[in-house]
All heavy atoms as TSV, in Angstrom:
chain	resi	resn	atom	element	x	y	z
A	1	MET	N	N	0.826	-1.193	0.000
A	1	MET	CA	C	0.000	0.000	0.000
A	1	MET	C	C	0.877	1.266	0.000
A	1	MET	O	O	0.552	2.240	-0.672
A	1	MET	CB	C	-0.920	-0.006	1.210
A	1	MET	CG	C	-1.841	1.183	1.258
A	1	MET	SD	S	-3.039	0.976	2.544
A	1	MET	CE	C	-3.236	2.635	3.042
A	2	LEU	N	N	1.957	1.234	0.764
A	2	LEU	CA	C	2.845	2.398	0.791
A	2	LEU	C	C	3.494	2.618	-0.572
A	2	LEU	O	O	3.700	3.768	-0.982
A	2	LEU	CB	C	3.914	2.224	1.863
A	2	LEU	CG	C	3.438	2.330	3.316
A	2	LEU	CD1	C	4.580	2.031	4.266
A	2	LEU	CD2	C	2.861	3.704	3.583
A	3	LEU	N	N	3.787	1.536	-1.283
A	3	LEU	CA	C	4.359	1.676	-2.617
A	3	LEU	C	C	3.365	2.336	-3.566
A	3	LEU	O	O	3.734	3.216	-4.353
A	3	LEU	CB	C	4.767	0.302	-3.153
A	3	LEU	CG	C	5.397	0.292	-4.543
A	3	LEU	CD1	C	6.686	1.099	-4.533
A	3	LEU	CD2	C	5.641	-1.125	-5.002
A	4	ALA	N	N	2.086	1.944	-3.492
A	4	ALA	CA	C	1.059	2.543	-4.353
A	4	ALA	C	C	0.903	4.034	-4.060
A	4	ALA	O	O	0.787	4.848	-4.982
A	4	ALA	CB	C	-0.261	1.819	-4.169
A	5	VAL	N	N	0.899	4.397	-2.786
A	5	VAL	CA	C	0.787	5.804	-2.411
A	5	VAL	C	C	2.011	6.576	-2.893
A	5	VAL	O	O	1.902	7.691	-3.413
A	5	VAL	CB	C	0.598	5.953	-0.882
A	5	VAL	CG1	C	0.702	7.409	-0.453
A	5	VAL	CG2	C	-0.732	5.365	-0.452
A	6	GLY	N	N	3.199	5.971	-2.766
A	6	GLY	CA	C	4.412	6.623	-3.225
A	6	GLY	C	C	4.420	6.835	-4.729
A	6	GLY	O	O	4.823	7.892	-5.218
A	7	VAL	N	N	3.970	5.825	-5.480
A	7	VAL	CA	C	3.901	5.956	-6.932
A	7	VAL	C	C	2.904	7.045	-7.317
A	7	VAL	O	O	3.168	7.867	-8.198
A	7	VAL	CB	C	3.531	4.598	-7.576
A	7	VAL	CG1	C	3.183	4.772	-9.040
A	7	VAL	CG2	C	4.657	3.601	-7.400
A	8	PHE	N	N	1.756	7.070	-6.660
A	8	PHE	CA	C	0.746	8.095	-6.933
A	8	PHE	C	C	1.302	9.489	-6.664
A	8	PHE	O	O	1.157	10.396	-7.491
A	8	PHE	CB	C	-0.499	7.843	-6.087
A	8	PHE	CG	C	-1.549	8.904	-6.245
A	8	PHE	CD1	C	-2.309	8.985	-7.391
A	8	PHE	CD2	C	-1.765	9.832	-5.240
A	8	PHE	CE1	C	-3.263	9.967	-7.544
A	8	PHE	CE2	C	-2.722	10.823	-5.383
A	8	PHE	CZ	C	-3.475	10.886	-6.537
A	9	LEU	N	N	1.943	9.680	-5.518
A	9	LEU	CA	C	2.507	11.000	-5.191
A	9	LEU	C	C	3.614	11.373	-6.173
A	9	LEU	O	O	3.745	12.544	-6.542
A	9	LEU	CB	C	3.033	11.005	-3.759
A	9	LEU	CG	C	1.971	11.011	-2.660
A	9	LEU	CD1	C	2.615	10.917	-1.283
A	9	LEU	CD2	C	1.101	12.242	-2.764
A	10	GLY	N	N	4.405	10.398	-6.609
A	10	GLY	CA	C	5.435	10.669	-7.610
A	10	GLY	C	C	4.830	11.157	-8.913
A	10	GLY	O	O	5.331	12.104	-9.530
A	11	LYS	N	N	3.745	10.513	-9.362
A	11	LYS	CA	C	3.075	10.934	-10.594
A	11	LYS	C	C	2.497	12.340	-10.445
A	11	LYS	O	O	2.595	13.165	-11.362
A	11	LYS	CB	C	1.954	9.960	-10.957
A	11	LYS	CG	C	2.448	8.635	-11.455
A	11	LYS	CD	C	1.265	7.717	-11.784
A	11	LYS	CE	C	1.726	6.370	-12.251
A	11	LYS	NZ	N	0.598	5.483	-12.583
A	12	VAL	N	N	1.906	12.615	-9.302
A	12	VAL	CA	C	1.332	13.941	-9.064
A	12	VAL	C	C	2.429	15.005	-9.098
A	12	VAL	O	O	2.273	16.061	-9.723
A	12	VAL	CB	C	0.570	13.981	-7.720
A	12	VAL	CG1	C	0.225	15.403	-7.323
A	12	VAL	CG2	C	-0.688	13.137	-7.805
A	13	ILE	N	N	3.564	14.728	-8.469
A	13	ILE	CA	C	4.657	15.695	-8.446
A	13	ILE	C	C	5.195	15.930	-9.852
A	13	ILE	O	O	5.461	17.074	-10.252
A	13	ILE	CB	C	5.765	15.215	-7.488
A	13	ILE	CG1	C	5.271	15.331	-6.043
A	13	ILE	CG2	C	7.052	16.005	-7.680
A	13	ILE	CD1	C	6.172	14.685	-5.023
A	14	VAL	N	N	5.352	14.856	-10.644
A	14	VAL	CA	C	5.848	15.008	-12.014
A	14	VAL	C	C	4.860	15.833	-12.848
A	14	VAL	O	O	5.262	16.725	-13.602
A	14	VAL	CB	C	6.104	13.628	-12.655
A	14	VAL	CG1	C	6.303	13.738	-14.157
A	14	VAL	CG2	C	7.305	12.970	-12.013
A	15	LEU	N	N	3.562	15.572	-12.735
A	15	LEU	CA	C	2.573	16.322	-13.506
A	15	LEU	C	C	2.518	17.790	-13.087
A	15	LEU	O	O	2.399	18.676	-13.933
A	15	LEU	CB	C	1.195	15.676	-13.379
A	15	LEU	CG	C	1.039	14.341	-14.101
A	15	LEU	CD1	C	-0.308	13.715	-13.784
A	15	LEU	CD2	C	1.203	14.518	-15.591
A	16	ILE	N	N	2.610	18.053	-11.796
A	16	ILE	CA	C	2.626	19.442	-11.332
A	16	ILE	C	C	3.868	20.159	-11.852
A	16	ILE	O	O	3.797	21.301	-12.314
A	16	ILE	CB	C	2.548	19.506	-9.788
A	16	ILE	CG1	C	1.154	19.103	-9.318
A	16	ILE	CG2	C	2.906	20.898	-9.274
A	16	ILE	CD1	C	1.023	18.974	-7.814
A	17	PHE	N	N	5.035	19.479	-11.800
A	17	PHE	CA	C	6.267	20.085	-12.319
A	17	PHE	C	C	6.142	20.384	-13.805
A	17	PHE	O	O	6.539	21.459	-14.262
A	17	PHE	CB	C	7.451	19.158	-12.055
A	17	PHE	CG	C	8.728	19.643	-12.682
A	17	PHE	CD1	C	9.422	20.697	-12.106
A	17	PHE	CD2	C	9.217	19.068	-13.832
A	17	PHE	CE1	C	10.591	21.165	-12.681
A	17	PHE	CE2	C	10.385	19.521	-14.404
A	17	PHE	CZ	C	11.080	20.573	-13.831
A	18	PHE	N	N	5.572	19.443	-14.575
A	18	PHE	CA	C	5.418	19.652	-16.014
A	18	PHE	C	C	4.488	20.822	-16.299
A	18	PHE	O	O	4.770	21.654	-17.165
A	18	PHE	CB	C	4.879	18.379	-16.675
A	18	PHE	CG	C	4.710	18.497	-18.153
A	18	PHE	CD1	C	5.810	18.563	-18.988
A	18	PHE	CD2	C	3.443	18.565	-18.713
A	18	PHE	CE1	C	5.653	18.688	-20.361
A	18	PHE	CE2	C	3.275	18.698	-20.078
A	18	PHE	CZ	C	4.389	18.759	-20.900
A	19	GLN	N	N	3.384	20.924	-15.550
A	19	GLN	CA	C	2.454	22.032	-15.750
A	19	GLN	C	C	3.129	23.366	-15.413
A	19	GLN	O	O	2.966	24.351	-16.139
A	19	GLN	CB	C	1.213	21.840	-14.897
A	19	GLN	CG	C	0.175	22.908	-15.123
A	19	GLN	CD	C	-1.088	22.692	-14.302
A	19	GLN	OE1	O	-1.154	21.796	-13.480
A	19	GLN	NE2	N	-2.073	23.528	-14.520
A	20	MET	N	N	3.874	23.418	-14.341
A	20	MET	CA	C	4.574	24.645	-13.977
A	20	MET	C	C	5.621	25.002	-15.025
A	20	MET	O	O	5.768	26.179	-15.387
A	20	MET	CB	C	5.227	24.484	-12.604
A	20	MET	CG	C	4.238	24.454	-11.463
A	20	MET	SD	S	4.941	23.968	-9.880
A	20	MET	CE	C	6.198	25.177	-9.649
A	21	LEU	N	N	6.322	24.011	-15.541
A	21	LEU	CA	C	7.335	24.255	-16.566
A	21	LEU	C	C	6.713	24.846	-17.824
A	21	LEU	O	O	7.230	25.812	-18.391
A	21	LEU	CB	C	8.055	22.947	-16.893
A	21	LEU	CG	C	9.166	23.000	-17.921
A	21	LEU	CD1	C	10.352	23.756	-17.353
A	21	LEU	CD2	C	9.568	21.604	-18.328
A	22	VAL	N	N	5.586	24.300	-18.250
A	22	VAL	CA	C	4.912	24.806	-19.445
A	22	VAL	C	C	4.390	26.212	-19.217
A	22	VAL	O	O	4.580	27.106	-20.050
A	22	VAL	CB	C	3.771	23.852	-19.868
A	22	VAL	CG1	C	2.902	24.485	-20.929
A	22	VAL	CG2	C	4.349	22.539	-20.367
A	23	ARG	N	N	3.754	26.442	-18.077
A	23	ARG	CA	C	3.193	27.775	-17.818
A	23	ARG	C	C	4.272	28.840	-17.686
A	23	ARG	O	O	4.083	29.985	-18.087
A	23	ARG	CB	C	2.342	27.752	-16.546
A	23	ARG	CG	C	1.006	27.104	-16.770
A	23	ARG	CD	C	0.124	27.308	-15.571
A	23	ARG	NE	N	-0.059	28.714	-15.301
A	23	ARG	CZ	C	-1.210	29.345	-15.322
A	23	ARG	NH1	N	-2.295	28.681	-15.605
A	23	ARG	NH2	N	-1.295	30.609	-15.044
A	24	TRP	N	N	5.404	28.496	-17.105
A	24	TRP	CA	C	6.466	29.486	-16.913
A	24	TRP	C	C	7.244	29.750	-18.188
A	24	TRP	O	O	7.857	30.810	-18.330
A	24	TRP	CB	C	7.418	29.021	-15.815
A	24	TRP	CG	C	6.833	29.084	-14.438
A	24	TRP	CD1	C	5.711	29.753	-14.064
A	24	TRP	CD2	C	7.329	28.445	-13.270
A	24	TRP	NE1	N	5.481	29.562	-12.716
A	24	TRP	CE2	C	6.462	28.773	-12.204
A	24	TRP	CE3	C	8.426	27.637	-13.011
A	24	TRP	CZ2	C	6.661	28.317	-10.921
A	24	TRP	CZ3	C	8.622	27.177	-11.719
A	24	TRP	CH2	C	7.750	27.517	-10.687
A	25	SER	N	N	7.267	28.791	-19.108
A	25	SER	CA	C	8.076	28.983	-20.310
A	25	SER	C	C	7.282	29.575	-21.477
A	25	SER	O	O	7.882	30.060	-22.436
A	25	SER	CB	C	8.699	27.660	-20.737
A	25	SER	OG	O	7.692	26.724	-21.043
A	26	MET	N	N	5.961	29.530	-21.434
A	26	MET	CA	C	5.141	30.068	-22.519
A	26	MET	C	C	4.777	31.522	-22.227
A	26	MET	O	O	4.430	31.859	-21.091
A	26	MET	CB	C	3.854	29.253	-22.674
A	26	MET	CG	C	4.081	27.798	-23.036
A	26	MET	SD	S	4.794	27.599	-24.648
A	26	MET	CE	C	3.436	28.084	-25.670
A	27	PRO	N	N	4.832	32.384	-23.248
A	27	PRO	CA	C	4.440	33.779	-23.016
A	27	PRO	C	C	2.919	33.895	-22.837
A	27	PRO	O	O	2.158	33.065	-23.334
A	27	PRO	CB	C	4.887	34.486	-24.294
A	27	PRO	CG	C	4.894	33.425	-25.331
A	27	PRO	CD	C	5.257	32.147	-24.616
A	28	ARG	N	N	2.512	34.913	-22.132
A	28	ARG	CA	C	1.077	35.143	-21.935
A	28	ARG	C	C	0.501	35.861	-23.153
A	28	ARG	O	O	1.150	36.704	-23.756
A	28	ARG	CB	C	0.833	36.005	-20.703
A	28	ARG	CG	C	1.135	35.305	-19.427
A	28	ARG	CD	C	0.724	36.165	-18.267
A	28	ARG	NE	N	1.064	35.495	-17.019
A	28	ARG	CZ	C	0.832	36.007	-15.842
A	28	ARG	NH1	N	0.284	37.196	-15.735
A	28	ARG	NH2	N	1.157	35.341	-14.763
A	29	PHE	N	N	-0.743	35.514	-23.470
A	29	PHE	CA	C	-1.436	36.184	-24.558
A	29	PHE	C	C	-2.111	37.439	-24.020
A	29	PHE	O	O	-2.617	37.462	-22.899
A	29	PHE	CB	C	-2.506	35.277	-25.163
A	29	PHE	CG	C	-1.949	34.183	-26.022
A	29	PHE	CD1	C	-1.952	32.878	-25.582
A	29	PHE	CD2	C	-1.441	34.462	-27.275
A	29	PHE	CE1	C	-1.444	31.863	-26.371
A	29	PHE	CE2	C	-0.939	33.462	-28.073
A	29	PHE	CZ	C	-0.940	32.161	-27.619
A	30	ARG	N	N	-2.131	38.468	-24.842
A	30	ARG	CA	C	-2.908	39.651	-24.491
A	30	ARG	C	C	-4.378	39.369	-24.769
A	30	ARG	O	O	-4.735	38.462	-25.502
A	30	ARG	CB	C	-2.450	40.850	-25.331
A	30	ARG	CG	C	-1.049	41.314	-25.038
A	30	ARG	CD	C	-0.732	42.650	-25.728
A	30	ARG	NE	N	-1.330	42.783	-27.050
A	30	ARG	CZ	C	-0.656	42.641	-28.193
A	30	ARG	NH1	N	0.623	42.362	-28.169
A	30	ARG	NH2	N	-1.268	42.794	-29.350
A	31	TYR	N	N	-5.254	40.166	-24.158
A	31	TYR	CA	C	-6.694	39.968	-24.296
A	31	TYR	C	C	-7.129	40.058	-25.757
A	31	TYR	O	O	-7.929	39.254	-26.225
A	31	TYR	CB	C	-7.431	41.013	-23.445
A	31	TYR	CG	C	-8.925	40.891	-23.509
A	31	TYR	CD1	C	-9.580	39.868	-22.832
A	31	TYR	CD2	C	-9.683	41.780	-24.253
A	31	TYR	CE1	C	-10.950	39.743	-22.895
A	31	TYR	CE2	C	-11.056	41.664	-24.323
A	31	TYR	CZ	C	-11.680	40.648	-23.633
A	31	TYR	OH	O	-13.036	40.528	-23.708
A	32	ASP	N	N	-6.588	41.030	-26.496
A	32	ASP	CA	C	-6.986	41.184	-27.897
A	32	ASP	C	C	-6.501	40.003	-28.740
A	32	ASP	O	O	-7.168	39.591	-29.692
A	32	ASP	CB	C	-6.463	42.499	-28.472
A	32	ASP	CG	C	-4.956	42.601	-28.459
A	32	ASP	OD1	O	-4.350	42.146	-27.473
A	32	ASP	OD2	O	-4.389	43.143	-29.416
A	33	GLN	N	N	-5.372	39.396	-28.383
A	33	GLN	CA	C	-4.895	38.224	-29.106
A	33	GLN	C	C	-5.802	37.019	-28.868
A	33	GLN	O	O	-6.081	36.253	-29.791
A	33	GLN	CB	C	-3.463	37.886	-28.688
A	33	GLN	CG	C	-2.431	38.896	-29.140
A	33	GLN	CD	C	-1.072	38.594	-28.565
A	33	GLN	OE1	O	-0.949	38.122	-27.439
A	33	GLN	NE2	N	-0.036	38.881	-29.344
A	34	VAL	N	N	-6.251	36.861	-27.643
A	34	VAL	CA	C	-7.151	35.752	-27.320
A	34	VAL	C	C	-8.480	35.927	-28.045
A	34	VAL	O	O	-9.035	34.958	-28.603
A	34	VAL	CB	C	-7.366	35.646	-25.794
A	34	VAL	CG1	C	-8.399	34.593	-25.457
A	34	VAL	CG2	C	-6.054	35.334	-25.097
A	35	MET	N	N	-9.015	37.138	-28.066
A	35	MET	CA	C	-10.281	37.387	-28.758
A	35	MET	C	C	-10.124	37.153	-30.261
A	35	MET	O	O	-11.010	36.572	-30.909
A	35	MET	CB	C	-10.757	38.821	-28.504
A	35	MET	CG	C	-11.168	39.073	-27.068
A	35	MET	SD	S	-12.533	38.035	-26.537
A	35	MET	CE	C	-13.839	38.734	-27.504
A	36	ASN	N	N	-9.023	37.582	-30.834
A	36	ASN	CA	C	-8.752	37.372	-32.252
A	36	ASN	C	C	-8.672	35.881	-32.561
A	36	ASN	O	O	-9.247	35.405	-33.548
A	36	ASN	CB	C	-7.448	38.071	-32.637
A	36	ASN	CG	C	-7.228	38.099	-34.121
A	36	ASN	OD1	O	-8.168	38.064	-34.900
A	36	ASN	ND2	N	-5.974	38.170	-34.514
A	37	LEU	N	N	-7.985	35.130	-31.730
A	37	LEU	CA	C	-7.882	33.684	-31.908
A	37	LEU	C	C	-9.254	33.029	-31.840
A	37	LEU	O	O	-9.600	32.181	-32.664
A	37	LEU	CB	C	-6.957	33.095	-30.835
A	37	LEU	CG	C	-6.812	31.580	-30.813
A	37	LEU	CD1	C	-6.005	31.116	-32.010
A	37	LEU	CD2	C	-6.161	31.135	-29.529
A	38	GLY	N	N	-10.055	33.444	-30.875
A	38	GLY	CA	C	-11.374	32.845	-30.707
A	38	GLY	C	C	-12.306	33.124	-31.870
A	38	GLY	O	O	-12.959	32.214	-32.387
A	39	TRP	N	N	-12.384	34.378	-32.285
A	39	TRP	CA	C	-13.345	34.752	-33.325
A	39	TRP	C	C	-12.900	34.357	-34.720
A	39	TRP	O	O	-13.712	33.938	-35.539
A	39	TRP	CB	C	-13.606	36.255	-33.290
A	39	TRP	CG	C	-14.552	36.644	-32.212
A	39	TRP	CD1	C	-14.235	37.288	-31.057
A	39	TRP	CD2	C	-15.956	36.408	-32.168
A	39	TRP	NE1	N	-15.357	37.467	-30.297
A	39	TRP	CE2	C	-16.441	36.940	-30.954
A	39	TRP	CE3	C	-16.859	35.801	-33.032
A	39	TRP	CZ2	C	-17.760	36.872	-30.589
A	39	TRP	CZ3	C	-18.192	35.734	-32.663
A	39	TRP	CH2	C	-18.631	36.271	-31.459
A	40	LYS	N	N	-11.617	34.505	-35.022
A	40	LYS	CA	C	-11.165	34.298	-36.399
A	40	LYS	C	C	-10.683	32.882	-36.679
A	40	LYS	O	O	-10.617	32.486	-37.839
A	40	LYS	CB	C	-10.045	35.276	-36.728
A	40	LYS	CG	C	-10.526	36.705	-36.788
A	40	LYS	CD	C	-9.434	37.634	-37.254
A	40	LYS	CE	C	-9.953	39.063	-37.340
A	40	LYS	NZ	N	-8.898	39.993	-37.714
A	41	ILE	N	N	-10.349	32.108	-35.656
A	41	ILE	CA	C	-9.799	30.771	-35.893
A	41	ILE	C	C	-10.660	29.694	-35.233
A	41	ILE	O	O	-11.112	28.755	-35.895
A	41	ILE	CB	C	-8.343	30.697	-35.393
A	41	ILE	CG1	C	-7.480	31.654	-36.218
A	41	ILE	CG2	C	-7.804	29.278	-35.494
A	41	ILE	CD1	C	-6.080	31.820	-35.728
A	42	LEU	N	N	-10.897	29.809	-33.925
A	42	LEU	CA	C	-11.574	28.729	-33.214
A	42	LEU	C	C	-13.061	28.625	-33.546
A	42	LEU	O	O	-13.588	27.512	-33.651
A	42	LEU	CB	C	-11.377	28.895	-31.703
A	42	LEU	CG	C	-9.930	28.781	-31.227
A	42	LEU	CD1	C	-9.843	28.998	-29.735
A	42	LEU	CD2	C	-9.330	27.453	-31.610
A	43	LEU	N	N	-13.740	29.742	-33.717
A	43	LEU	CA	C	-15.159	29.689	-34.063
A	43	LEU	C	C	-15.392	29.049	-35.428
A	43	LEU	O	O	-16.225	28.132	-35.541
A	43	LEU	CB	C	-15.791	31.085	-33.994
A	43	LEU	CG	C	-17.296	31.137	-34.301
A	43	LEU	CD1	C	-18.078	30.381	-33.236
A	43	LEU	CD2	C	-17.762	32.564	-34.394
A	44	PRO	N	N	-14.679	29.458	-36.494
A	44	PRO	CA	C	-14.868	28.763	-37.774
A	44	PRO	C	C	-14.487	27.279	-37.708
A	44	PRO	O	O	-15.156	26.440	-38.330
A	44	PRO	CB	C	-13.950	29.514	-38.736
A	44	PRO	CG	C	-13.794	30.861	-38.138
A	44	PRO	CD	C	-13.839	30.652	-36.662
A	45	LEU	N	N	-13.453	26.944	-36.945
A	45	LEU	CA	C	-13.085	25.536	-36.814
A	45	LEU	C	C	-14.178	24.730	-36.124
A	45	LEU	O	O	-14.483	23.601	-36.516
A	45	LEU	CB	C	-11.772	25.398	-36.039
A	45	LEU	CG	C	-10.494	25.680	-36.808
A	45	LEU	CD1	C	-9.287	25.590	-35.882
A	45	LEU	CD2	C	-10.346	24.716	-37.964
A	46	SER	N	N	-14.780	25.303	-35.092
A	46	SER	CA	C	-15.841	24.584	-34.387
A	46	SER	C	C	-17.076	24.423	-35.266
A	46	SER	O	O	-17.724	23.369	-35.252
A	46	SER	CB	C	-16.198	25.290	-33.081
A	46	SER	OG	O	-16.744	26.566	-33.338
A	47	LEU	N	N	-17.412	25.451	-36.050
A	47	LEU	CA	C	-18.554	25.330	-36.960
A	47	LEU	C	C	-18.277	24.297	-38.051
A	47	LEU	O	O	-19.163	23.509	-38.418
A	47	LEU	CB	C	-18.881	26.683	-37.569
A	47	LEU	CG	C	-19.411	27.735	-36.581
A	47	LEU	CD1	C	-19.563	29.073	-37.275
A	47	LEU	CD2	C	-20.708	27.288	-35.963
A	48	ALA	N	N	-17.048	24.262	-38.562
A	48	ALA	CA	C	-16.682	23.247	-39.555
A	48	ALA	C	C	-16.738	21.857	-38.943
A	48	ALA	O	O	-17.176	20.895	-39.597
A	48	ALA	CB	C	-15.293	23.531	-40.104
A	49	ASN	N	N	-16.350	21.726	-37.699
A	49	ASN	CA	C	-16.420	20.441	-37.009
A	49	ASN	C	C	-17.861	19.975	-36.878
A	49	ASN	O	O	-18.168	18.791	-37.096
A	49	ASN	CB	C	-15.762	20.551	-35.635
A	49	ASN	CG	C	-15.717	19.226	-34.915
A	49	ASN	OD1	O	-15.716	18.172	-35.533
A	49	ASN	ND2	N	-15.675	19.284	-33.595
A	50	ILE	N	N	-18.777	20.881	-36.555
A	50	ILE	CA	C	-20.193	20.526	-36.443
A	50	ILE	C	C	-20.739	20.072	-37.794
A	50	ILE	O	O	-21.446	19.057	-37.885
A	50	ILE	CB	C	-21.001	21.723	-35.885
A	50	ILE	CG1	C	-20.626	21.964	-34.428
A	50	ILE	CG2	C	-22.498	21.485	-36.020
A	50	ILE	CD1	C	-21.189	23.247	-33.858
A	51	VAL	N	N	-20.400	20.807	-38.845
A	51	VAL	CA	C	-20.887	20.454	-40.184
A	51	VAL	C	C	-20.324	19.101	-40.619
A	51	VAL	O	O	-21.058	18.245	-41.128
A	51	VAL	CB	C	-20.532	21.563	-41.193
A	51	VAL	CG1	C	-20.794	21.114	-42.611
A	51	VAL	CG2	C	-21.313	22.830	-40.875
A	52	LEU	N	N	-19.031	18.877	-40.423
A	52	LEU	CA	C	-18.425	17.602	-40.814
A	52	LEU	C	C	-18.995	16.431	-40.011
A	52	LEU	O	O	-19.204	15.336	-40.559
A	52	LEU	CB	C	-16.909	17.665	-40.665
A	52	LEU	CG	C	-16.184	18.525	-41.685
A	52	LEU	CD1	C	-14.712	18.631	-41.351
A	52	LEU	CD2	C	-16.378	17.970	-43.087
A	53	THR	N	N	-19.268	16.646	-38.749
A	53	THR	CA	C	-19.875	15.602	-37.935
A	53	THR	C	C	-21.272	15.278	-38.427
A	53	THR	O	O	-21.650	14.101	-38.536
A	53	THR	CB	C	-19.918	16.034	-36.456
A	53	THR	OG1	O	-18.589	16.331	-36.022
A	53	THR	CG2	C	-20.504	14.948	-35.583
A	54	ALA	N	N	-22.052	16.301	-38.751
A	54	ALA	CA	C	-23.404	16.082	-39.268
A	54	ALA	C	C	-23.364	15.333	-40.596
A	54	ALA	O	O	-24.143	14.402	-40.821
A	54	ALA	CB	C	-24.135	17.411	-39.423
A	55	VAL	N	N	-22.447	15.719	-41.476
A	55	VAL	CA	C	-22.316	15.023	-42.765
A	55	VAL	C	C	-21.898	13.576	-42.538
A	55	VAL	O	O	-22.427	12.659	-43.171
A	55	VAL	CB	C	-21.307	15.763	-43.675
A	55	VAL	CG1	C	-20.941	14.929	-44.890
A	55	VAL	CG2	C	-21.883	17.103	-44.101
A	56	GLY	N	N	-20.978	13.357	-41.625
A	56	GLY	CA	C	-20.547	11.997	-41.309
A	56	GLY	C	C	-21.680	11.146	-40.776
A	56	GLY	O	O	-21.825	9.975	-41.149
A	57	ILE	N	N	-22.510	11.716	-39.927
A	57	ILE	CA	C	-23.664	10.979	-39.381
A	57	ILE	C	C	-24.639	10.661	-40.490
A	57	ILE	O	O	-25.160	9.539	-40.581
A	57	ILE	CB	C	-24.335	11.786	-38.248
A	57	ILE	CG1	C	-23.419	11.817	-37.020
A	57	ILE	CG2	C	-25.698	11.212	-37.894
A	57	ILE	CD1	C	-23.893	12.733	-35.927
A	58	LEU	N	N	-24.905	11.617	-41.389
A	58	LEU	CA	C	-25.820	11.361	-42.498
A	58	LEU	C	C	-25.276	10.283	-43.434
A	58	LEU	O	O	-26.030	9.439	-43.928
A	58	LEU	CB	C	-26.074	12.650	-43.274
A	58	LEU	CG	C	-26.953	13.685	-42.571
A	58	LEU	CD1	C	-27.005	14.955	-43.390
A	58	LEU	CD2	C	-28.338	13.129	-42.321
A	59	VAL	N	N	-23.979	10.297	-43.681
A	59	VAL	CA	C	-23.380	9.283	-44.562
A	59	VAL	C	C	-23.479	7.911	-43.914
A	59	VAL	O	O	-23.851	6.936	-44.578
A	59	VAL	CB	C	-21.910	9.650	-44.875
A	59	VAL	CG1	C	-21.178	8.490	-45.507
A	59	VAL	CG2	C	-21.857	10.866	-45.766
A	60	VAL	N	N	-23.172	7.810	-42.647
A	60	VAL	CA	C	-23.243	6.510	-41.963
A	60	VAL	C	C	-24.677	6.018	-41.895
A	60	VAL	O	O	-24.937	4.833	-42.137
A	60	VAL	CB	C	-22.613	6.611	-40.541
A	60	VAL	CG1	C	-22.923	5.373	-39.726
A	60	VAL	CG2	C	-21.123	6.830	-40.632
A	61	LYS	N	N	-25.616	6.906	-41.620
A	61	LYS	CA	C	-27.030	6.490	-41.593
A	61	LYS	C	C	-27.496	6.085	-42.966
A	61	LYS	O	O	-28.308	5.172	-43.122
A	61	LYS	CB	C	-27.907	7.618	-41.057
A	61	LYS	CG	C	-27.857	7.740	-39.562
A	61	LYS	CD	C	-28.935	8.690	-39.084
A	61	LYS	CE	C	-28.983	8.654	-37.577
A	61	LYS	NZ	N	-30.223	9.210	-37.060
A	62	GLY	N	N	-26.992	6.748	-44.009
A	62	GLY	CA	C	-27.369	6.399	-45.371
A	62	GLY	C	C	-26.814	5.036	-45.778
A	62	GLY	O	O	-27.461	4.273	-46.490
A	63	VAL	N	N	-25.611	4.724	-45.326
A	63	VAL	CA	C	-24.982	3.450	-45.688
A	63	VAL	C	C	-25.634	2.296	-44.948
A	63	VAL	O	O	-25.917	1.259	-45.520
A	63	VAL	CB	C	-23.455	3.500	-45.388
A	63	VAL	CG1	C	-22.824	2.126	-45.524
A	63	VAL	CG2	C	-22.775	4.503	-46.294
A	64	THR	N	N	-25.888	2.466	-43.654
A	64	THR	CA	C	-26.439	1.381	-42.860
A	64	THR	C	C	-27.947	1.282	-42.980
A	64	THR	O	O	-28.533	0.244	-42.712
A	64	THR	CB	C	-26.067	1.541	-41.368
A	64	THR	OG1	O	-26.612	2.770	-40.878
A	64	THR	CG2	C	-24.562	1.505	-41.186
A	65	GLY	N	N	-28.607	2.363	-43.349
A	65	GLY	CA	C	-30.059	2.351	-43.490
A	65	GLY	C	C	-30.810	2.417	-42.170
A	65	GLY	O	O	-31.974	2.059	-42.098
A	66	ARG	N	N	-30.165	2.828	-41.122
A	66	ARG	CA	C	-30.834	2.912	-39.814
A	66	ARG	C	C	-31.182	4.324	-39.470
A	66	ARG	O	O	-30.639	5.263	-39.626
A	66	ARG	CB	C	-29.925	2.348	-38.713
A	66	ARG	CG	C	-29.741	0.867	-38.866
A	66	ARG	CD	C	-28.952	0.363	-37.710
A	66	ARG	NE	N	-28.724	-1.067	-37.888
A	66	ARG	CZ	C	-27.995	-1.780	-37.104
A	66	ARG	NH1	N	-27.409	-1.237	-36.064
A	66	ARG	NH2	N	-27.831	-3.059	-37.304
């Protein structure tokens, strides 16, 4: 049981260290950059994902007949 707890704590420490390393090494985005990313890139990608998923569902339903 102590070995399992030790392994778990080791994994938690490694993941926390990795998260801190990534956050400290990446530059922060300005508010206008985040808004630009959301409106001009992420929104069209999400809408394209919805359309492609709907087309995929229609194709699969058409092939299987269900």
